[in-house]
C-alpha positions in Angstrom: 73.9 88.4 94.2 74.0 92.1 93.9 72.8 95.2 95.7 71.6 98.1 93.5 70.0 101.4 94.3 70.3 105.1 94.5 73.3 106.7 96.2 73.4 106.8 100.0 70.7 104.1 100.6 73.2 102.1 102.6 74.2 99.3 100.3 77.8 99.2 101.5 76.8 99.4 105.2 74.4 96.5 104.6 77.1 94.4 103.0 79.4 95.0 106.0 76.7 94.1 108.4 75.9 90.8 106.6 79.5 89.7 106.5 80.2 90.9 110.1 83.4 92.7 108.9 84.3 95.7 106.8 84.8 94.9 103.2 83.4 98.2 101.7 84.2 101.7 102.7 81.3 103.9 103.9 80.5 107.5 104.4 77.6 109.9 104.6 78.5 111.4 101.2 76.9 110.0 98.0 78.7 108.0 95.4 81.3 106.7 97.9 81.4 103.3 96.1 83.0 103.7 92.7 83.5 100.1 91.6 82.0 96.7 92.1 83.0 95.5 95.6 82.7 91.7 96.2 82.3 90.2 99.6 81.8 86.5 100.4 79.6 85.0 103.1 80.4 81.4 104.1 77.7 79.4 105.9 78.9 75.9 107.1 76.4 73.1 107.7 75.0 72.4 111.1 76.8 69.9 113.3 76.3 66.4 112.1 75.6 67.5 108.5 77.7 66.9 105.4 81.2 68.2 106.1 81.6 69.2 102.5 78.3 71.0 102.4 77.4 74.6 103.3 76.5 77.6 101.3 78.5 80.5 99.9 77.0 83.8 98.8 79.1 86.2 96.7 77.8 89.7 97.2 78.4 92.5 94.7 78.1 96.0 96.0 77.7 98.6 93.3 77.9 102.4 92.8 74.7 104.3 93.5 72.8 105.0 90.3 72.4 108.7 89.8 72.1 111.5 87.3 75.6 111.7 86.0 77.4 115.1 85.6 80.8 113.7 84.5 82.2 110.9 82.3 83.1 109.1 85.5 79.4 109.3 86.7 78.3 107.7 83.4 80.8 105.0 83.8 79.7 104.3 87.4 76.1 104.0 86.3 77.1 101.5 83.6 79.1 99.5 86.2 76.1 99.3 88.5 73.8 98.3 85.6 76.2 95.6 84.4 76.2 94.0 87.8 72.6 92.9 87.3 73.8 90.5 84.6 74.8 87.0 85.5 73.7 87.1 89.1 71.2 84.7 90.8 69.5 87.3 92.9 69.2 91.1 92.7 68.4 93.3 95.7 67.0 96.7 95.2 67.8 98.8 98.2 65.6 101.8 99.0 65.7 104.3 101.9 62.9 104.0 104.5 63.4 107.7 105.4 63.0 109.1 101.9 60.1 109.2 99.5 60.4 106.7 96.6 61.1 109.0 93.7 61.8 108.8 90.0 65.4 107.7 90.6 64.3 104.7 92.6 61.7 103.8 90.0 64.2 104.1 87.2 66.5 101.6 89.0 63.5 99.4 89.8 62.5 99.1 86.2 65.9 97.6 85.5 65.9 94.8 88.1 64.3 91.4 87.4 60.8 90.7 88.5 62.1 88.1 91.1 64.2 90.7 92.9 64.1 91.4 96.6 63.3 94.9 97.6 65.2 95.9 100.8 63.8 98.8 102.7 66.8 100.0 104.7 67.3 102.5 107.6 64.2 101.4 109.5 66.0 102.4 112.7 65.8 106.0 111.6 62.2 105.9 110.5 59.1 105.5 112.8 57.0 102.4 112.6 54.3 104.1 110.6 56.8 105.5 108.2 58.3 102.1 107.6 54.8 100.6 107.0 54.0 103.4 104.5 57.3 102.9 102.7 56.6 99.1 102.4 53.2 99.9 101.0 54.7 102.3 98.5 57.4 99.8 97.6 54.7 97.2 97.0 54.1 98.9 93.7 57.5 97.6 92.5 57.3 94.2 90.9 59.4 92.0 93.2 59.4 88.6 94.9 60.0 89.7 98.4 60.0 92.9 100.5 62.3 93.0 103.6 62.6 95.9 106.1 66.1 96.1 107.6 68.6 98.3 109.4 72.1 98.0 108.0 73.3 100.0 111.0 71.8 97.9 113.8 71.3 94.6 112.0 67.5 94.5 112.5 66.0 92.3 109.8 69.3 91.3 108.3 69.0 87.6 109.4 65.7 87.4 107.6 67.2 88.8 104.4 70.2 86.4 104.6 67.8 83.4 105.0 65.9 84.5 101.9 69.1 84.8 100.0 70.4 81.4 101.1 67.1 79.8 99.9 67.6 81.3 96.5 71.2 80.2 96.0 71.6 77.4 93.3 73.7 74.3 93.8 77.2 74.5 92.6 80.9 74.5 93.6 82.2 77.4 95.8 83.9 80.2 94.0 86.2 81.2 96.9 88.0 79.3 99.7 86.6 79.8 103.1 89.3 82.2 104.3 88.3 84.8 101.6 85.8 87.4 102.7 87.0 90.3 100.6 88.0 90.0 96.9 89.9 93.2 96.4 93.7 93.1 96.7 95.3 94.7 99.7 96.7 97.6 97.7 93.2 98.5 96.5 91.8 98.1 100.0 94.4 100.5 101.6 93.8 103.1 98.9 90.1 102.9 99.6 90.6 103.3 103.3 92.6 106.5 102.6 89.7 107.8 100.4 87.2 106.9 103.1 89.0 108.9 105.7 89.4 111.8 103.3 85.7 111.8 102.8 85.2 112.0 106.6 87.5 114.9 107.2 87.4 117.1 104.1 84.8 119.7 103.1 81.7 118.9 101.0 83.1 120.4 97.8 86.2 118.2 97.7 85.2 114.5 98.1 84.0 113.8 94.6 87.2 115.2 93.2 89.4 112.8 95.2 90.9 109.6 93.9 93.5 107.4 95.6 96.0 104.8 94.5 98.9 102.9 96.0 102.1 103.7 94.1 104.6 101.9 96.4 104.0 98.7 98.4 106.9 97.4 100.5 105.0 96.2 103.5 104.8 97.5 106.1 105.6 100.7 104.2 102.9 101.9 101.8 102.8 105.0 99.7 99.4 106.3 98.6 98.9 109.0 96.1 95.9 111.2 96.4 94.6 112.9 93.2 92.6 116.1 93.1 91.3 118.1 90.2 92.4 121.6 91.0 95.4 123.2 92.8 93.0 124.9 95.3 91.8 121.4 96.4 95.4 120.3 97.0 95.8 122.7 99.9 92.4 121.6 101.4 93.4 118.0 101.3 96.9 118.7 102.9 95.5 121.0 105.5 97.2 123.6 107.6 100.7 122.4 108.2 99.7 119.0 107.0 96.9 118.5 109.6 94.4 116.8 107.3 96.9 114.3 106.0 98.2 113.6 109.5 94.6 112.9 110.7 93.8 110.7 107.7 97.1 108.7 108.1 96.3 108.1 111.8 92.8 106.9 111.1 94.0 104.6 108.3 96.8 103.0 110.3 94.3 102.3 113.1 92.6 99.9 110.7 95.8 98.1 109.5 98.0 95.6 111.2 100.3 97.0 113.8 103.5 98.4 112.4 102.0 99.7 109.1 103.5 102.9 107.8 101.3 104.9 105.4 102.9 107.8 103.4 100.5 110.1 101.7 101.2 112.4 98.8 98.8 114.8 96.9 98.9 115.4 93.2 96.8 117.5 90.9 95.3 115.7 87.8 93.1 118.4 86.2 89.5 117.3 85.7 90.4 113.6 85.9 86.7 112.7 86.4 85.9 114.1 82.9 88.6 112.3 81.1 88.1 108.5 80.6 91.8 107.9 80.0 92.5 109.3 83.5 89.9 107.4 85.5 90.5 104.1 83.6 94.2 104.4 84.7 92.8 104.5 88.2 91.0 101.2 87.7 87.5 102.5 87.1 
């Protein structure tokens, strides 16, 4: 199944909440997710049930659909739209704290009529606002409407039950120990980008890309790409302060003993050149 919606509606936070672990990076800046992120929920049968039974849901988190300003933005929109193909259930995620606008309706027109509309961030909206948003969302053709808080977990069990009921019979795609599909190298690069989003200024985040260039565990070298020379200094920080802070935050999320080396490189206007962002795996 897949989550689709506008940027910053909380799709990645919702995925992490459902799985009970972090499989997608999050931030308060839009367009944090740049590729399809797959997470796997395993539900075993109740005691006394079929030992070979149980249910597996493969979740696909997608980039927020937005009005693109670069070639990369157009590519991200296409990635999100393609995720609606070949899935059993689509969930349109909307923000309880923001008016349903043309962008939400544009996305809604592209989801199947049996989709589930998820009204997220109910913890940040008053009860009356949530009710009003559900009424407004009722204009969207859908099978179910579920208010949730990805942050607190409110309503998430209800959503998961609906999804479990919609899963078709079939063999599992992943073994039970797999929760995150992305390789470790991609995951570490994403953790670096997440922390750069947290500590750099607003004008820089969209210009940042990260990739692992050396992997000799526990030593990892991550290259940070920016689009202009002026951004390089911002990312490094005074006497390397920003890189030091990012490295400390990333290591705190990795197994003990990990050593993360960070290097910054300028790749001019990489977001506008498909050959550049395709090399980064987009």
